[in-house]
N, C-alpha and C positions, 0 to 999 in steps of 0.2 A: 749534131748527132754523131757519135763515134762510128768509124767504119765498120766495126764489128756489128753494130746494131743495124746498120744500113744492110749489111750482108744478109743478116737473119730476116729482115723486112723483104729483102729481094727473093730469098729463098721461099718466104711465105707466099709472096704474090705468084711465083712460078709453080708453087704447089697448087695455089687456089685455081690457076688457069689449067693445070693438068687435070684436077678433079672436076672442075666445071666441064671440061670435054668428056670426062667419064660420065657425067650426069647427062649431058647432051646425047651421048651415044645410047644410054640406056632409056631415054625418054621417048615415049610414044607420040606424045602430043606435039604437033608441029610448032605451035606458039611457044611452048616451054622449051622445046629443043633449040629454037632459034635464040631464045633469051640466054640459055647458058653457053651457046656458041659465042655470043656477043660478050657474056660475062668473062668467058676465057680470054677473048681478044682484049677486053678493057684491063684484066689482070696482067696480061702481058705488056700492055702499053705502060701501065704503072710500074711494073718491074723495070722497063727501059728507062723511066724517069730516075728511079732509084739507083740504076747501074751508072748514070752520069757521075755519081758522087763516089764511085769505087775505083781505086787504083788498079785493081786486077780483078777481072770477071771470070769466075770459074765455070766450067760446064755444069749444067744442071741435069742431075739424075735424081728421078723421084725416090724418096725414101721408102723403105719397106712399109712403114706405116701408111703412107700415101697409096702405095700400090695395093695393100690389103684393102683399104678403104674403096678403092676403085673397083676392086674385085667384089666387094660386098654389094656396092651400088648396082653391079652389073647383075649379080644373083638375085638380089631382093627387091631392087628398084629404088629410085631417089627417095620416094615418100618414106619407106622404111629405114633408110640410111641416113635421114635428114640430120639426125643428131650429131652424129659422127662427122658429117660433111660440115655442119655449122662450127664444130670445133676447130676445123681446119680452115675456116674463114671463107667457106664458099659462099658467094653472094647470091641473093635472089631467091632463097629458099622461102621466103614468106609467100611465094606463089602456091605453095602446097598447103599453107594454113590461112591465107588472106582471102578477102572477099573479091569476087569478080567485079569488075567495073565496066559493065557492058553498057552500050549506048543507052541513054535515057536515064541511067542511074546517076545518082548525085556524086560528082567527083570530090575527093578530100581536097581541102584549101587549107587545113591548119593541122596542127600536130594532133589536136583532139580528135579530128576526123580520121586522120591516118592511123592513130593507135587505138582506135575504138575496137577493132577485132581482137586486139590483145587482152581486153579487159574482160575477165571470165566472171563467173558468179560463185566462185569459190569451191567449184566441183572437184578439183584435183585435190584439194585439202581435205574435203569430206571423204574421197576415195581413199585417200592415204591413211586417214584416221580409222576407217573401217577395216582396212587391211591390217593396221597395227593391232586393233582389237581382236581381230581374227588370229593373228600370230600367237599373241599372248594366250588366248583361250585354248587354242588347239596344243600348243607346246605344254602349257601347264596342266591342263587337264590330262595329257598323256603321262606327265612326270608323276602327278598325284595318284592316278589310277596305277601306274606301275609300283609305286611304293606301297599303295593300299593293297595291292595284290600279294605282296610279300608278307601281309599280316603283321605290320609293325604297329607300335603305339601310335596313337592319334598326334601325340606331341611330336613325334619324329616326322609325321607326314606334314605337320604344319610347319616345322623347321625346314624340311626339304622343299615344300612348296613355295615357302617365303624366299628361300635362297634361289630357287628357279625364277620366281618373279623378278627379284632384284637383278639377278644376273642377266636375264633376258632383256629387261628394261634398259639397263645401263649399256649393254651390248647395242640395242637398236639405237639409243640416243647417241652413242659415240659414232656409230656407222653413218647415221643421218647428218650429224654435225660435220663430219669429214667430207661426206658426199656434197652437202650443200655448199661447204666452204670451198671445195675445189671447183664447184660449178660457178659460184659467184666470182671466185678470182679469174676463172676463164672468161666470163662475161665482161668483167671490168677491164681485163687486158684487151678484148676485142674492141670495146667501146673506145678505150685510150688510142687504139691503132686507127680507128675511124676519125678521131679528133686530129691525129697527126696527118692522115691522108687529106682530110678537108682543108688543112692549111697548105699542104704541098700541092694539091691538084684538085681545087674545087670544081673545074669544068668537067673533068672525067667522072668526079662523084655524081655530079649532076646528071650526066649522060647515063650512068648506070642506074640511077634512081628512075629516069625516064623510060629506060628499057624495061624495067620491072613493071611500071604502070602499063606500058604498051602491051606486055604479055598478058597483063590482066584486063585488057579490052579497051584501054584508052588510046585513041589515035596518036601516033608518034608526035605529031606536031603539038597537040595539046598536051601530051605527057612531058614534052621538053619545057613547055612553058610553065607548067605547074611545077616541075622539078626546079627550074630556076628560081621561082617565087619562093619555095620552100628553102632552098640553099642560101638565099640573100641574107636570112637571119642565122647567125652562127648556132645559137642555143637550139633554135628550131631545126636547123639542118642537121646537128649531131643527134638529136632526138629522133628525127624522121629516119635518117640513115640506119640507126640501131634498129628501129622498128621494121623498116622495109628491107634492108639489106641482110641483116642478121636475124631478123624475126624476134628481137628482144624488146622487153618494155623496161627502159631503164629506171622506172619509178618502181619496179617490181622484180628485183634480181633474187629475192629470197633472203631470209635471215637464218644463218646457221643456228643460233641459240634457240629461236623459236621452233625451228624443225626439230632440234633435239629434244626440247621440252615436251612438244606435241607427241613425238615418237614414244617418248618415256612413259607419259600419261596414258596413251592409248594402249600400249602393250600391257601396262599394270591394270588397266581397267578390265581387260580380257582375262589376265592371268589370275585375278583375285577371286574370280567367280567360283572356280572348283574348290577354293580353300575356305569359302564362307561357312559350310556345314561343319567343318572340322573346328573353325574358330568359335562357332556358336555351340559347340558341345553336343552335337547331335547323336553322339554315340554310335552304335551298330547301323544306324540309318544314314550316317554321313556320306557313305559311298553311293548308294542309290539316289540320295538327294543331290549330291554333287554331279552325278551323271545326268540327272534330269535338268538341273539348273544349266549345265554345259549344253545339253541337247537343245533346250529352249533358245539359249543365246546363239548357238550355231544356226539354227534356223533363221532367227531374226537377221544375223549377219549375212546369210546366203541370199535372203530376200532383198536386203538393202542393196547388195552388190548386183542384184539383177537389174536395178535401176541403170546401172552403167553399161550393161550388156544388151538390154532390150529383151532379155528372156522372161519366162514365166517366174514370178516370185516364189510359187508353190515349188517349182522345180528346182531353182536355185537354192531355196532353203533346205529342201530334202536332200540335195546333193551334198551341201555343207555338213548336214548332219551325219550322212553315211560316211563321209571322208573322216569326220572327227571321231565316229564310232569305231571304225577301222583302227585308227591310230591308238585310240585309248583301250580298245580291246586287245590290241597286240601287246601293248606295254603291261596291261594288267595280266595277261597270261604269262609273259615273261617274269613279272614280278612274283606270281604265284609258283612258277617253277623254282625260282631262286629261293622263294620262302619255304618251299618244301625240302630243297636240299639243305637249307641253313638249319632247319629243325632237326 
């Protein structure tokens, strides 16, 4: 490995140690605090191993980005900051999303057991899809109502609404693709680093894994035995380290094309609803029909979103209708004003 790459890895480990200490200082739970203090020490030890291959060892000064992340962790807590902490390769964050392994519970002995907590039921995709429909519905309803308020021809409303649908859907798809691509590249980079670290210092990686299990309730002696058993197989070790140290599921890093297509379709599904009466040639009744369709759809979207918040479906639906009505009403009033001036 080139010295420049080793230097970057050395800085990465020192940064991880710095941020692990920041997490420990912000953590109120004694077991988690001890874990991140140990993680900081382990990162320093791994940095020392890398330093052996450097001809010149510079002074370590935390970057502005690292200091900002440490401040965010102090202000909002490690749980809220875990995404940005993970991006800086802070290990052990799975304690905030993993299962507690209390005495009497079955300890994981394979990748399948270790990674079970990372296998969801698709709730995140459903939630993202519902939000995409909601975005398309609110934005295009507001656009259609604004143009309709200006009392223009139905053909102009259809053209404007169609343009709004396509522009919004492509924008959502492009944004989701870039976001997912960046996220996947970050995850792949972190996993490749874990692979290199596993080759360089397997004993240190096994100890880090043992500390994570210990923080989750497994006696340290048993945790070390379990970690050594998992580390013995290279493929299993890499999979386990990705899941337990980084909180990642290597089998499900996300697909940028699928995310883009899903976002496009979800937005378009919501945005097409207020256009349907105009496409069907409803004439003077098109505006109230579009408002009614959008209102019913907004209520349904709000009710579905209440499943994720635990709130009343009736309250969630009514709130979404109110928000949509305010947005559409405002644009309709503005359209009416401009329509009067244009006449």
